[in-house]
C-alpha positions as CSV (number, residue, x, y, z in Angstrom):
1,M,9.5,30.2,-39.4
2,N,12.4,30.5,-37.0
3,S,15.7,28.9,-38.1
4,L,16.5,26.0,-35.9
5,F,19.2,23.4,-36.3
6,N,21.4,21.1,-38.4
7,N,21.1,17.8,-36.5
8,K,22.9,14.5,-36.6
9,Y,21.7,13.1,-33.3
10,G,18.8,11.4,-31.7
11,I,17.0,12.3,-28.6
12,C,14.7,10.4,-26.2
13,N,12.4,11.8,-23.5
14,S,11.9,11.4,-19.9
15,L,8.5,12.5,-18.7
16,I,9.8,11.9,-15.1
17,G,12.4,14.6,-15.8
18,L,9.8,16.7,-17.5
19,I,7.4,16.4,-14.5
20,I,10.2,17.5,-12.2
21,I,10.9,20.5,-14.4
22,F,7.2,21.4,-14.5
23,S,6.9,21.2,-10.7
24,L,10.2,23.0,-9.9
25,S,11.1,25.3,-12.8
26,I,8.0,27.3,-13.6
27,V,9.4,30.7,-12.8
28,P,8.7,34.2,-14.2
29,S,11.9,34.4,-16.3
30,F,14.6,32.2,-17.8
31,A,17.1,34.9,-18.6
32,A,20.2,32.6,-18.8
33,D,21.1,29.0,-19.4
34,V,21.8,26.7,-16.5
35,K,25.5,26.6,-15.5
36,N,27.8,24.4,-17.6
37,S,25.2,23.7,-20.2
38,K,25.6,24.1,-23.9
39,D,23.7,23.3,-27.1
40,H,24.5,20.0,-28.8
41,P,27.1,20.9,-31.5
42,L,24.8,19.5,-34.2
43,I,21.5,21.0,-32.9
44,P,21.2,24.7,-32.4
45,R,18.3,25.8,-30.2
46,Y,15.0,27.3,-31.4
47,E,15.5,31.0,-31.5
48,G,14.8,32.7,-28.2
49,S,15.0,29.5,-26.1
50,S,17.0,29.0,-23.0
51,I,18.5,25.8,-21.5
52,N,16.8,24.8,-18.2
53,F,18.3,21.3,-17.9
54,Y,21.5,19.7,-19.3
55,K,23.1,16.3,-19.0
56,A,25.7,14.4,-21.0
57,E,26.4,10.7,-20.6
58,A,29.3,8.9,-22.3
59,F,27.4,5.7,-22.6
60,N,24.0,4.5,-21.4
61,E,20.9,2.8,-22.8
62,F,17.7,4.5,-23.8
63,P,14.3,3.2,-25.0
64,L,13.1,5.3,-27.9
65,L,9.4,5.6,-28.3
66,I,8.6,4.7,-31.9
67,D,4.8,4.1,-31.6
68,G,2.1,4.9,-29.1
69,I,1.9,3.1,-25.8
70,K,-1.3,1.0,-25.9
71,S,-1.5,0.3,-22.2
72,G,0.6,-0.2,-19.1
73,R,4.4,0.1,-19.1
74,A,6.8,0.1,-22.1
75,N,7.8,-3.5,-21.4
76,N,4.2,-4.5,-22.2
77,N,4.5,-2.7,-25.6
78,P,7.6,-4.2,-27.2
79,D,6.6,-2.9,-30.7
80,S,6.4,0.6,-29.4
81,V,10.0,0.9,-28.2
82,K,13.4,0.7,-29.8
83,W,16.2,0.2,-27.2
84,L,19.4,2.1,-28.0
85,E,22.9,2.3,-26.5
86,G,25.4,5.1,-26.9
87,K,26.3,8.6,-26.0
88,I,23.3,10.5,-24.7
89,T,22.9,14.3,-24.5
90,S,19.8,15.6,-22.8
91,L,18.5,19.1,-23.0
92,M,15.4,20.9,-21.8
93,Y,14.7,24.2,-23.5
94,V,12.3,26.8,-22.4
95,T,10.8,28.2,-25.6
96,P,9.7,31.8,-26.0
97,S,6.3,33.2,-25.2
98,G,3.8,33.5,-28.0
99,R,5.1,30.6,-30.0
100,S,2.8,27.6,-30.4
101,T,4.1,24.0,-30.0
102,L,3.1,23.5,-33.6
103,E,5.4,26.3,-34.8
104,V,8.3,25.0,-32.7
105,M,7.8,21.4,-33.9
106,R,7.5,22.4,-37.5
107,N,10.9,24.2,-37.2
108,Y,12.5,21.0,-35.8
109,E,10.9,18.9,-38.5
110,K,12.3,21.1,-41.2
111,A,15.7,21.2,-39.7
112,L,15.8,17.4,-39.2
113,A,14.7,16.9,-42.8
114,D,17.4,19.3,-44.1
115,A,20.0,17.4,-42.1
116,G,18.9,14.0,-43.6
117,F,16.9,12.6,-40.8
118,E,14.0,10.2,-41.3
119,V,11.0,10.6,-39.0
120,L,10.3,7.2,-37.4
121,F,7.2,8.3,-35.4
122,S,5.3,11.4,-34.6
123,C,2.2,12.1,-32.6
124,K,0.2,14.9,-30.9
125,K,-2.0,14.7,-27.8
126,E,-4.6,12.1,-28.7
127,G,-2.3,10.1,-30.9
128,C,0.2,9.8,-28.1
129,N,-2.5,8.4,-25.9
130,C,-3.1,11.5,-23.9
131,K,-6.6,12.5,-22.7
132,D,-7.8,15.9,-21.6
133,G,-4.2,17.2,-21.5
134,K,-3.1,14.6,-18.9
135,C,-0.2,12.3,-19.5
136,V,1.7,9.9,-17.4
137,S,5.3,8.9,-16.9
138,L,5.7,5.1,-17.1
139,S,9.5,4.7,-16.7
140,Q,12.7,6.7,-16.8
141,S,12.2,7.2,-20.5
142,F,9.6,9.2,-22.4
143,F,6.3,7.2,-22.7
144,I,2.9,8.6,-23.0
145,T,-0.4,7.1,-22.0
146,S,-3.7,8.2,-20.4
147,G,-4.5,8.3,-16.7
148,G,-2.3,7.0,-14.0
149,Q,0.0,8.8,-11.7
150,H,2.1,12.0,-12.3
151,N,-0.7,13.7,-14.3
152,M,0.4,16.9,-16.0
153,N,-1.8,19.7,-17.3
154,V,-0.3,20.4,-20.7
155,R,-1.5,21.7,-24.0
156,G,-0.3,21.3,-27.5
157,L,1.7,18.3,-26.8
158,R,3.7,17.0,-29.8
159,Y,6.4,14.3,-30.1
160,L,8.6,12.9,-32.7
161,A,11.4,10.3,-33.1
162,A,13.9,10.5,-36.0
163,K,17.0,8.7,-37.3
164,L,20.0,9.7,-39.2
165,S,22.0,6.9,-40.9
166,R,25.8,7.5,-40.9
167,S,28.8,5.3,-41.7
168,E,30.4,6.4,-38.4
169,G,27.3,5.4,-36.4
170,D,23.6,6.1,-36.5
171,V,22.0,9.0,-34.6
172,Y,18.6,9.1,-33.1
173,V,16.5,12.1,-31.9
174,S,13.5,12.1,-29.6
175,L,11.7,15.4,-29.0
176,L,8.8,16.4,-26.9
177,V,7.3,19.9,-27.3
178,T,4.6,21.2,-25.0
179,S,3.4,24.1,-22.8
180,H,1.7,24.3,-19.5
181,K,-2.1,24.8,-19.5
182,Y,-2.3,27.4,-16.8
183,D,1.0,28.6,-15.2
184,T,3.0,30.2,-18.0
185,P,2.8,31.4,-21.6
186,K,6.2,29.8,-22.3
187,G,6.7,26.3,-23.6
188,W,9.2,23.4,-23.3
189,A,11.2,21.4,-25.8
190,W,12.7,18.3,-24.2
191,L,15.4,16.9,-26.4
192,R,17.7,13.8,-26.2
193,V,20.3,12.9,-28.7
194,I,21.6,9.3,-28.9
195,E,24.8,8.7,-30.8
196,I,25.2,5.0,-31.4
197,E,28.7,4.0,-30.6
198,P,30.5,1.2,-28.8
199,M,31.0,1.3,-25.1
200,E,34.6,1.9,-23.9
201,E,35.6,-1.5,-22.6
202,K,37.0,-1.3,-19.1
203,M,35.9,-4.6,-17.6
204,V,38.8,-7.1,-17.0
205,T,38.0,-10.7,-18.0
206,I,38.4,-13.0,-15.0
207,D,40.4,-16.0,-15.9
208,A,39.7,-19.6,-15.0
209,A,42.0,-19.5,-12.0
210,E,40.3,-16.4,-10.5
211,M,36.9,-18.0,-11.1
212,N,38.0,-21.1,-9.3
213,K,39.5,-19.0,-6.4
214,G,36.2,-17.2,-6.0
215,I,34.1,-20.3,-6.0
216,D,36.5,-22.0,-3.6
217,K,36.3,-19.0,-1.2
218,E,32.6,-18.0,-1.5
219,G,30.9,-20.7,-3.5
220,R,30.2,-18.3,-6.3
221,V,31.9,-15.8,-8.6
222,A,30.4,-12.7,-10.3
223,L,31.2,-12.2,-14.0
224,Y,30.8,-8.9,-15.9
225,G,32.3,-10.1,-19.2
226,I,29.2,-11.7,-20.5
227,L,27.3,-9.0,-22.4
228,F,23.8,-9.0,-24.0
229,D,21.8,-6.9,-26.4
230,V,19.6,-4.4,-24.6
231,N,16.5,-6.0,-23.1
232,K,17.3,-9.3,-24.9
233,D,19.0,-12.6,-24.2
234,T,21.3,-12.5,-27.2
235,I,24.9,-12.9,-26.1
236,K,27.2,-10.4,-27.7
237,P,30.4,-11.6,-29.5
238,E,32.5,-9.6,-26.9
239,S,31.5,-12.3,-24.4
240,K,33.7,-15.0,-26.0
241,P,36.8,-14.5,-23.7
242,T,34.7,-15.0,-20.6
243,L,32.9,-18.0,-22.1
244,E,36.3,-19.5,-22.9
245,Q,37.5,-19.1,-19.3
246,I,34.3,-20.7,-18.0
247,T,35.1,-23.6,-20.3
248,A,38.6,-23.8,-18.9
249,L,37.3,-23.7,-15.4
250,L,35.1,-26.7,-16.0
251,T,37.7,-28.6,-18.0
252,N,40.2,-28.1,-15.2
253,N,37.7,-29.3,-12.6
254,P,35.9,-32.3,-14.3
255,E,33.8,-33.0,-11.3
256,M,32.5,-29.5,-10.9
257,K,28.8,-28.6,-11.6
258,I,27.6,-25.1,-11.7
259,V,24.4,-23.1,-11.7
260,I,24.5,-20.1,-14.0
261,V,22.5,-17.3,-12.3
262,G,21.3,-14.2,-14.2
263,H,21.0,-10.9,-12.4
264,T,19.5,-7.5,-13.5
265,D,19.1,-4.0,-12.0
266,N,15.7,-2.9,-10.8
267,Q,14.6,-1.0,-13.9
268,G,11.2,-2.4,-14.9
269,E,8.8,-4.7,-13.2
270,L,10.0,-7.7,-11.2
271,K,8.2,-10.3,-13.3
272,Y,9.8,-8.9,-16.4
273,N,13.3,-8.9,-14.9
274,M,12.9,-12.4,-13.5
275,D,12.0,-13.6,-17.0
276,L,14.9,-11.7,-18.7
277,S,17.5,-12.9,-16.2
278,T,16.4,-16.5,-16.6
279,R,16.5,-16.3,-20.4
280,R,20.0,-14.8,-20.3
281,A,21.2,-17.5,-17.9
282,K,19.8,-20.2,-20.2
283,S,21.5,-18.5,-23.2
284,V,24.9,-18.9,-21.4
285,K,24.1,-22.5,-20.7
286,A,23.1,-23.2,-24.3
287,A,26.3,-21.5,-25.6
288,L,28.6,-23.6,-23.3
289,I,26.9,-26.8,-24.4
290,S,26.7,-26.1,-28.2
291,D,29.8,-24.0,-28.8
292,Y,32.2,-25.3,-26.1
293,G,31.2,-28.9,-25.6
294,I,30.3,-28.8,-21.9
295,A,28.0,-31.6,-20.9
296,K,24.5,-30.4,-20.1
297,E,24.4,-32.5,-16.9
298,R,27.0,-30.2,-15.4
299,L,25.0,-27.0,-16.0
300,S,21.7,-25.5,-14.8
301,A,20.4,-22.0,-15.3
302,W,18.2,-19.7,-13.2
303,G,17.4,-16.0,-13.0
304,V,16.7,-13.9,-9.9
305,G,16.0,-10.5,-11.5
306,Y,17.0,-7.8,-9.1
307,L,16.4,-9.8,-5.9
308,S,20.1,-10.2,-5.1
309,P,21.9,-6.8,-5.6
310,V,25.5,-6.2,-4.7
311,A,25.1,-2.5,-4.8
312,S,22.4,0.2,-4.5
313,N,20.1,0.5,-7.6
314,R,19.7,4.2,-6.8
315,T,22.8,5.1,-8.9
316,E,23.9,4.2,-12.4
317,A,27.1,2.8,-11.0
318,G,25.2,0.5,-8.7
319,Q,22.9,-0.6,-11.5
320,T,25.9,-1.5,-13.6
321,K,27.3,-3.7,-10.8
322,N,24.0,-5.5,-10.4
323,R,23.8,-6.4,-14.0
324,R,25.9,-9.6,-14.0
325,V,26.1,-13.4,-14.4
326,E,27.2,-15.5,-11.5
327,L,28.5,-19.0,-11.3
328,V,27.4,-20.9,-8.2
329,E,28.8,-24.3,-7.4
330,Q,26.2,-27.0,-7.0
């Protein structure tokens, strides 16, 4: 078998990205890597492969597929997805002609095992919920199911997710290996590496005076210092300074009553985001009551999902701005 890699990172898939590559990048030859791309330092490529897509993100979230999608979107299959946050490196390799997806995947499996990774989940076509070589993209991550839109004619589809436990931060790998049924003898290995590490904190905590100023001027103030676990309503410890300033605001204004409003970006279905934003707003209300002694009569909580954006959800920067908690004066 071909020598492959010594890996300490995790990778997730995006069938959306894969579909784009299938539709735009099936060309006679891949003689060179795309400009400014490089192998992940811990994961050398399969011998004879070339890089057709490369992206490195300092910090983002990613849903790792750890079980087959039963039906519908990933949000309807909570046991099938593990949400991760950290540094993400994405690579699409074009694998050489004459090599089966089984051979490529076995090389990756051996290299992962040698590097100390534990396989969390693996599947091939039928086990990944693919029928007749047709798979579907369900979100911006890698999820497989039968039927639906964005059908792809693929063969030999194989997937695995793996984890490496390290004291400096765990690493996850998600890998999709496949080839096209008709257009080329070459194959594809779509790889993402997720390094679990804390986000670089750049948000400035708004103090009580600034909150009061915003409410006095516009009747509301947007807060970005209240943080939650991915896809959950659990408030992170880093939110404490902002919660303390909300408490100071209400203490300094004993007659003030506020509505805590949760906002999300537009990733996922509206119904799901409405529920998530409401649960998050209620978590903030509960924390202010139980941990900071604010009277419950002064607080109410609602969620509006992505229905009130302050920026375009077409960019990651805009999505970040739209994920917020607002205080609205009653």
